[in-house]
Every structure is written in C-alpha cells, then in structure tokens.
N, C-alpha and C positions, 0 to 999 in steps of 0.2 A: 476673198483671201482669208486664210486662217489667222487667228490671233497670234500664234507663235511666229509666223512669218512677219507680221506687222511689228511686233516687238523687236525681233531680230534686225529688221531693216532700220528701225528707229535707232537702236543701239549702235549699229555699224555706221549709220550716217553721223551720229554724234561723235563717235571716235574718229572718223575721217576728218570732220571739221576741226576737232581738237588737234590732230596731227598737222593739218595745214597751218593752223595758228602757231604751233610750235616751230615749224620749219620757217615760216615767215618771220617770227621773232628772232630766231637764230641768225638768219641772213641779215636782218637789220642790225643786230648787235655787232656782227662781224664787219659790216660795211661802215658803220658810224662810230664804232668803239675805238679806243685808243690802240694804236699798233703796239704789239709786243716788242719790247726791247730785248736784244740778245745780250745776256749778261755773261760775264766770265766767272768761272768757279775758282776760288782760292782756298788753299789749305794752309793754315798757320804751321810754320816749322817749329815753333816753340811750344804751343799749347795743343795743336792738333785740331783746332776749330775749323769747320768748313763753312764758308760764306760766299756770297756773290757780290759782284760789283759791276759797274758799267763796262761795256765792251771797249771803250776808248781809254781805259785806265791801264797803264803798263804794270804798276805795282800798287798794291792796296794795303791799307793799315787794318790789322786785325781788331775787331770790336772788343775782343776779350782781353788781350794783353798789350795791344799797341804795336806789335811787330810788323814791319813792312814785309810783304810776301809777293812772290812771283805767281802768275796764274798757273793753276794746276792743269797739266796736259794729260789726256787719257791715252 
C-alpha cells in the first residue's frame, strides 16, 4: 500500500469513530436528559415585554412591570 492511502484510511477511520461517539452521546442525552416543557409566550400589554411561563398558567405576571397578561396567540 502506498503511504497516502494509509494516511487517508487512518484519518477516515478516526473521523468515523468520532462521528459514532457524537451520535451515541446525543442519543444518551436525549434519552436521559430532562424532557422539554412546553412554555406559553406572553406579551405585556403595558410595557411590551415578551416572556414565557409554564403551559398550565392561564395568566402570567410581567417581570418588568407586574401587569397580569393573557398568553400571546399567533
């Protein structure tokens, strides 16, 4: 075998091993990581601030001015 082919095979095998490790790590983090919560988006009627709160909250208080707001619907 020529030297160029050996070096190319070595680099490709290292990159393939790295790709396998990245995929395995991503699968583990999704399986054992905390589930994402669906938040509601709120926009303050008084100051215009946009913020999020839990999905089970019907009205949320603005962190900037303290006004209670309804969830923002797209």
